[in-house]
C-alpha angles and dihedrals in degrees: 000000000000112000095011110126115248091235091062094045090051094051090049091051089051093047097045102040115012100047096049085047093053092045094049092047093046094047093048091049093046091049093048091050089046094048092047091048090053093045088050093048093048089050093047088241127139128229113273111232094212090054091050090050091050092051090047088053094047094048088048093051091047094050089049093049089050091052089047092051091050092047092046092054094058097073090047091051090047091052093048094048093046094055107026092167091061111118128212117259 
């Protein structure tokens, strides 16, 4: 890590952790929505608007938490690269 520009480390962090997380979360959400739609269709039911609203709220909160985690990791990465000789306590 020593001598590696912060920009390169930040891109690697996004590529190796954030993108897989987004793909997995998006795939899981899409699979759940598709499954629920198929079950509702098979049962002859309609989509409940309050359920759709709850799903939208949960997806939004999850996206905001993911963005906060990404932003929260930058100062730590900056601190580690600024002082590579620092040891764990």
